[in-house]
Residue, then its C-alpha position, 0 to 999 in steps of 0.5 A: x479283423x473284426x472290421x473286415x467281418x462286418x464290412x457288409x454292415x459298413x457298406x450298407x451304412x454308406x449306401x443308406x447314407x447313415x448320418x453322424x456315422x462313427x466306426x471304432x475298433x476297440x480291441x476285438x470289438x467293433x463300435x458303430x453308431x449313427x442315425x438311419x433315416x427310417x426304421x426299415x433302414x435300421x432293421x436292414x442294418x441289424x439284419x446285416x449285423x446278425x448275418x455277419x455275427x449271428x443272433x447275439x454277436x459279442x464282437x460288435x456294439x451298435x447304437x443305431x438311431x432313427x431320424x423319422x419313426x413316423x413312417x416305416x420307409x420311403x420307396x421310389x417306384x421302379x418300372x414293373x412294380x405294383x403295390x403288392x410287390x412293394x408290400x411283399x418287399x417291406x412287410x413280407x405280405x403282398x396283401x398289405x398293399x392297401x396300407x401303402x395305398x391308404x398312406x399315399x392317397x394324396x398322389x394315388x387315386x387307384x391302387x392298381x395304377x402307380x408310376x415309376x419315379x413316384x416316391x411312396x410312403x411305407x407306413x408303420x403297421 
C-alpha cells in the first residue's frame, strides 16, 4: 500500500532516468535511493514525495544523490519559449533570465533569440 501511495514519485524517477535506482518495501516503510542527473531533478523528486506524504513523511526513506551539482538543470528549448519563461519555470522569477543567458553565451548571442532544440544550461544561483 505504501508503494501505491508514492507511485507518482516512482514514475517521476523513471521519467528522469534516475541512475542506480532502488525501491524496497520494509514493513510499512518505502525505501528509495538513486542518483538524479541535476539538483533540479532531485528537487522535483522531493516535491513529489512531500505532495504524496506531507512535509515530513514518516513512511518513506529517500536517499537521492546528484550526479552533477555544477549546474542546476539542463533544458531543451521548446517552440514558443523565451529565457524569461524558462527562468520562471526553474527559479520562479522571470527576471532571472539574464543568469541563464550568461551561462549560455557560447551558444546564445542575444537573450531575445533562442531556438527550439537548443540545450541550455540552467545555472545554480
